[in-house]
C-alpha positions, 0 to 999 in steps of 0.5 A, a space after each residue: 505541552 501538544 497544541 489542540 490543533 497539533 493533535 487535530 491534525 495528526 488524528 486528521 492525517 492519520 485517518 486520512 493516510 490510514 484511508 487512503 492507504 488500502 485503496 488505489 489512489 496513492 496514500 502517499 501521494 494524497 499525504 505530499 497534497 493534504 501537507 502542501 493544502 494545510 501547511 503542515 510539515 513533519 520532519 523525519 520519517 517517524 510519523 509516515 513509518 507509524 501510520 502504515 504500520 497501523 494499515 499493515 495491522 487493519 491489512 493482517 486484520 482483515 486478511 487474518 484467515 488467510 493468513 493462517 491458512 498459508 502458514 497452516 498449509 504451508 508448514 504442512 507442505 514442507 513437512 508432510 509434502 501434502 498435496 493439498 496444501 501445494 497451491 498454498 506453500 507455492 503462493 508463500 513462494 511467490 509473495 516472496 519472490 514479488 517481494 524482492 524487486 522491491 526490496 532492491 530497487 528501494 534501496 538503489 532508488 530511495 534517496 533520488 525518489 525523496 529527492 526528485 520524485 516527491 514534488 506536488 507537480 509531480 505527483 498531479 502527473 503520476 496521479 493523472 498515470 494511476 488513474 490511466 492504468 486502472 481506467 485500462 483495466 476495469 473491465 477485464 475477467 482474470 481467469 487465474 487462480 491462487 493455484 495457477 500463478 507463476 514466477 514470471 507472475 510474482 516479479 511483474 507483479 512485485 516490480 509494478 509495486 517497487 514502480 509506485 515508490 513513486 508518491 502517487 504511484 498508488 501500491 494498491 493500484 499498481 500491483 492490482 492492474 500488474 495482477 489482472 494483466 497477468 491473468 489472475 481472477 479478481 479476488 486473487 488479484 486483490 490477495 495478492 497485491 494486499 498479503 504482499 503489503 505484509 512483508 515489505 510493510 513488515 520490513 520496513 517498520 523493523 529497518 526503521 525502529 532505530 530511526 523511530 527510537 533516534 526521533 528528535 521529535 518522539 519525545 514532543 509529538 508521543 501523544 500526536 503519533 500514536 492518535 495517527 497511529 490508531 486513527 490509522 488501523 480503524 481508518 485503513 481496516 473499514 477502507 479496505 473493508 469498502 474497497 474489497 467490496 468495490 472489488 467484487 463489483 468491478 467499479 474501479 473506474 471509480 477510482 480512476 475517475 477521482 484519480 483523473 480530477 485529483 491529478 487535474 486540479 493538483 497540476 493547474 492549481 498546486 
C-alpha cells in the first residue's frame, strides 16, 4: 500500500518537472535541487523517463498543427517535389541533423555526466551559465525564418542541445539561445527548439522501455508513477503555452534573473 506522503511527493515532483521542462530554467537541475531539499531519493530512471514522456505529449499537443503541416508537406515534397513544400521538407531535415550531436555525445558522455556532473553544487554553477546565456540574447531580434536555415545552423543548435545533457543547463534555453545567435526569428527559434525535443525525447523513451519494464520498483510505485506522469502532461502543457507568450513579449530576461538567484542560493546554502 502506497502511503499518502509518497503519492503527494510524486504528484509534486511530476508537476514541478512538467512545469520546468518547457521553460528555460533546467528541469533536470531543479529536480536535483528538489530531491536535495525534500530528501527524496528516486531509484532508477523510470520516473524521469515517464515524466519526460508526459512533457513530450504536451509538446505534441501544443505544436500539433506544425507537426501535421510538416508531415504533410514533407510527404508532398518527397512524392511530387512541390515547390511550396520545400521549406517544410528542409526544416524536417534540419531537425534530423540537429538531433545527431545529442545522440552521439549522449552515448559517449552519459556515464561521465551522471557520475561527475549531477551533484547539487554543479547545478548551482550551471544555472548561472544558463542565466548568463539567456541574459546575453534577451534583446536579440533575428531575421531567419523556417525557409532560411542552413545545415550549419542546425548543427550549432544540435550541439547546444547536447550541452544541455548537463543538469542545470536548460535544454530549451540552450537551443533557443543558439538558434537566436545564428539569427533565427523568435518564432522560428521557439518552434525549432521544441520540435527538436520530440525526436530526442521519443528516442529516449523507446530505448528505455525495457528499463521501465524491468524496474524493480514498478509494482509498488505504479500508481505514484502514473500520478507524476499525468501531472507532467498537464503542467508542461500550460507552462509551454505560458512560455510561448513570454517569448512573444521578449521577456527572456526574467528567466535569466531567476536562474541567477537560484544558482547563487544553491551555491551558498546547498
